[in-house]
C-alpha positions as CSV (number, residue, x, y, z in Angstrom):
1,V,0.0,0.0,0.0
2,F,2.8,2.4,0.9
3,N,4.6,1.7,-2.4
4,K,1.5,2.2,-4.4
5,L,0.8,5.5,-2.7
6,A,4.5,6.6,-3.1
7,F,4.6,5.7,-6.8
8,R,1.3,7.4,-7.6
9,F,1.3,10.6,-5.5
10,S,5.0,11.4,-5.0
11,K,8.2,11.5,-7.0
12,V,9.2,8.0,-6.0
13,V,10.1,6.0,-9.1
14,P,10.4,2.2,-9.0
15,V,13.5,1.0,-10.9
16,S,13.5,-2.3,-12.6
17,I,16.4,-4.6,-13.4
18,S,14.7,-6.3,-16.4
19,K,11.7,-6.1,-18.7
20,K,10.0,-8.8,-16.7
21,V,10.4,-6.8,-13.5
22,A,9.0,-3.7,-15.2
23,E,6.0,-5.7,-16.4
24,T,5.4,-6.9,-12.9
25,V,5.6,-3.4,-11.5
26,S,3.0,-2.4,-14.1
27,Q,0.7,-5.3,-13.2
28,V,1.0,-4.8,-9.4
29,Y,0.9,-1.0,-9.2
30,G,-0.9,0.0,-12.4
31,S,-0.1,0.6,-16.0
32,K,0.4,4.3,-15.5
33,I,3.4,3.7,-13.2
34,F,6.7,4.3,-15.1
35,S,9.5,2.0,-14.1
36,P,12.8,2.6,-16.0
37,I,15.0,-0.4,-16.6
38,I,18.6,-0.3,-15.5
39,Y,20.3,-3.6,-16.4
40,N,23.0,-5.3,-14.4
41,G,26.1,-3.2,-14.6
42,I,28.4,-6.2,-14.5
43,D,29.8,-7.5,-17.8
44,T,28.8,-11.1,-17.5
45,Q,30.9,-12.1,-20.5
46,R,33.9,-11.8,-18.2
47,F,32.7,-14.9,-16.5
48,S,31.8,-16.8,-19.6
49,N,33.0,-20.3,-19.9
50,S,32.1,-20.7,-23.5
51,K,35.7,-21.4,-24.7
52,R,36.1,-24.4,-22.4
53,I,34.4,-27.7,-23.2
54,K,33.1,-29.4,-20.1
55,K,33.9,-33.1,-19.8
56,A,31.0,-35.4,-19.0
57,D,32.3,-36.4,-15.6
58,E,33.5,-32.9,-14.6
59,Q,31.8,-31.3,-11.6
60,L,29.7,-28.2,-12.4
61,V,29.2,-25.7,-9.6
62,L,26.3,-23.2,-9.7
63,I,26.7,-20.2,-7.4
64,N,23.9,-17.9,-6.4
65,I,24.7,-14.8,-4.2
66,A,21.7,-12.9,-3.0
67,R,20.1,-12.0,0.3
68,F,17.9,-14.7,1.7
69,D,14.6,-13.0,1.2
70,E,11.3,-14.3,-0.1
71,H,11.5,-11.9,-3.1
72,K,14.7,-13.6,-4.3
73,N,12.7,-16.9,-4.6
74,H,15.4,-19.3,-3.5
75,R,12.7,-22.0,-3.3
76,L,12.1,-21.9,-7.1
77,L,15.9,-22.0,-7.6
78,I,16.3,-25.1,-5.5
79,E,13.3,-26.8,-7.2
80,A,14.7,-26.0,-10.6
81,F,18.1,-27.3,-9.5
82,E,16.6,-30.5,-8.3
83,K,15.1,-31.1,-11.8
84,A,18.4,-30.2,-13.5
85,L,20.3,-32.5,-11.2
86,G,18.3,-35.4,-12.7
87,M,19.7,-34.5,-16.1
88,Q,23.2,-33.5,-15.0
89,P,24.1,-35.4,-11.7
90,N,27.6,-33.9,-11.4
91,M,26.3,-30.5,-10.2
92,E,26.4,-28.6,-6.9
93,L,24.4,-25.5,-5.9
94,W,26.1,-23.1,-3.6
95,L,24.0,-20.4,-2.0
96,G,25.6,-17.3,-0.4
97,C,24.1,-14.2,1.0
98,Y,25.3,-10.7,1.6
């Protein structure tokens, strides 16, 4: 309720990190609420592993760093990881928080 009032009647602007988040802001707070998109400022290509071919028996470690908060939806991440683990059993999921 507070956010809805702030977005509609003051100069508070919700900032989104993706098109999907901007769409959600529009759905939750109304289509007249403008939410500019500011994408992640980190060049993810620096961490790309595309040049390296993974061997079938090599361990794959997935790392997620985020605060442990309902909005970060760790439950969905863990459920998806469980399904992926059935297809790629040599994986680990590491969760970290800040």
